[in-house]
Structure formats: structure tokens, C-alpha cells
Steps between C-alpha positions, in 0.01 A plus 500: 500500500682278753218249538391216279210256497611183674253213495445350843263206532180563306538876463738777409625764740726797445829416664876530474649172380788394727756221470692367803837326520682375810690179566360470854158330482377648828583854391347445158183361653489778758535783248239337276258476791556863596436622147199274453320712760596830332234648270622610159782244485497159331789255533530336158800272553787385719848354471759359740811576292627771272492316167141388548408850615639657184328244277164554667533877501559487125196272453258668742617859449390625845495870577706455818745230610601468866833319511736359761862613462669165568355224282656197330546497126484876456505746787247780527721761333565271204126440462434875505766569237376223271133591548579860404597369154231235449206646694561874546141566607558298820619714792703318762511538877782339696388349830815445704644452848805707403509858628861578408569787261682291232206261462243778471699703249589198285138389487369843402779544244401161353161645414275422796210739551467417869701375796313366802631324809352166601422640842263750341125481559228390259388862474847604384517216248162595356604866480820403322310291243254780428779755478711311246188406302437874463850541361653634822797373697456371855789468746453373853535795737754302707751508212390811309761700692771339286397735220529817703775741398613307194390374163245224524331298226355819352847655473386804699658636817291614794435874449478771759176623343232663709193712440235228524158601626366309801256305281769418242730374774223285651412346164866427420556351845207260453622418149850423628345263754333305219142628518303535176300807399167361625640419844666843523178672398305312766760574770518872418133551417568632149423378149722270297552778245618734774745233617637469147533878473688533830724206409583639155583848634705359788700268277562784256624728779742232617608410148402135540370268230462172693424359843857388572617861516195592708572220752859620540375852561236374745763314702719808506206706628425242770157421352559123517664490841347403837163660551422539130142414418 
């Protein structure tokens, strides 16, 4: 279960606990404000440098940490690597201005579960948090193409597999875009169980075991290009 009871004010609500770290106060404040308005998410702590971020992650044990790549003390990749040893239950998302292939690959190889650009929208950030909290991997569609045609974090190459039914392809396309089962069910007018069934069969047909491989495939199919919805 990706959610935990986080006490807010005088009551308890079911929410994903999120920790934020960025050395730019305006960005930190902005991201906090964006997430404060998102239901199902509770920001439980902040830090302005890498060493403090690691210390607070270890103390607070959030489910998701959204980290800046370039921070004093320890950079974002060093925080991710250290947190993997001391707080393995925390899943990290890198929020970065860098779109270059070396940055993205190094971050994912370091153990990040998500890579999101700072020019992304609040909706995309919320989707990324929910995705990694579910145990999935979320890569910004603008850089997901770096994993096409070669081994990505999952170690799988993009296959030439086909044979998906129309419903299976639709469900996988929505999944690759970061939508959860409930949102997919609502968009397609089917039940959550049917979504899970289509997703499981589609992933099995393609030989995929995680979302990273699915995103690479989706980019190769043009699902995440201009006009995708």
C-alpha cells in the first residue's frame, strides 16, 4: 500500500509523505506550494542542501523525496545513493533543469525512481510522485527518448514486439504517460480491475516488468510525441 496516515493539523488523512530538497529558496517554496494544493500528498520536510536532506530523510523516512541535482554539501545523486543504504523505503525523484543524456542516465543509474524537468507542470509532478509511490518509475517524456533502442535502467532493450489489442495499447499508453489505474478507468469507461487485466496482459506480451521499459517502448511507438493525450 503506497499511502500512509500523515497527521495534518487536528486530523489524519491518507496521503503520500513527500520530502523536498533544493538550494534555491524560491523553487523550494514554489514546489511546496504546488504540492500543498494536491490531494493525497503531504510535504513532511524540506532542506536546502544535500547533507541536511540526507539527515532529514533518514529521520523522517518519507515515502518519496523530490531532490534538486545540484546542491551544496552532497549533490542529488549522492543523496540518492546514500539514502538507498540508510532509508531504502524512500523513493527518489530528481527534479532538474538538465535535459542532456549523460545527466539523465547517471541519475537513473544512481538509483532514482523518477526524473522530472523543472519546466514540468504541477500535474506532471503529482503524477510522478504517485507513480514512484506505487513502485513504478517515472521519466519525463521530454527525455524518455534517451532510453529508446538501448539498455536503460531496467537493463532491457526496446523490443519489436507487437500483438497488443486496442484496449491493451490504450491502457499501456496511459500508463506510460503517468496515469494511475483509477484515472485510466475513468478515461476509458472501464473498471479498475479491467485496467489491471489489460495492463498485465499487455506487459506480458511485450516482455516488460517495469515502467521504464514501457516508457521506452511508448516513445518508440510515438505514444508520447506531439498530439498524445
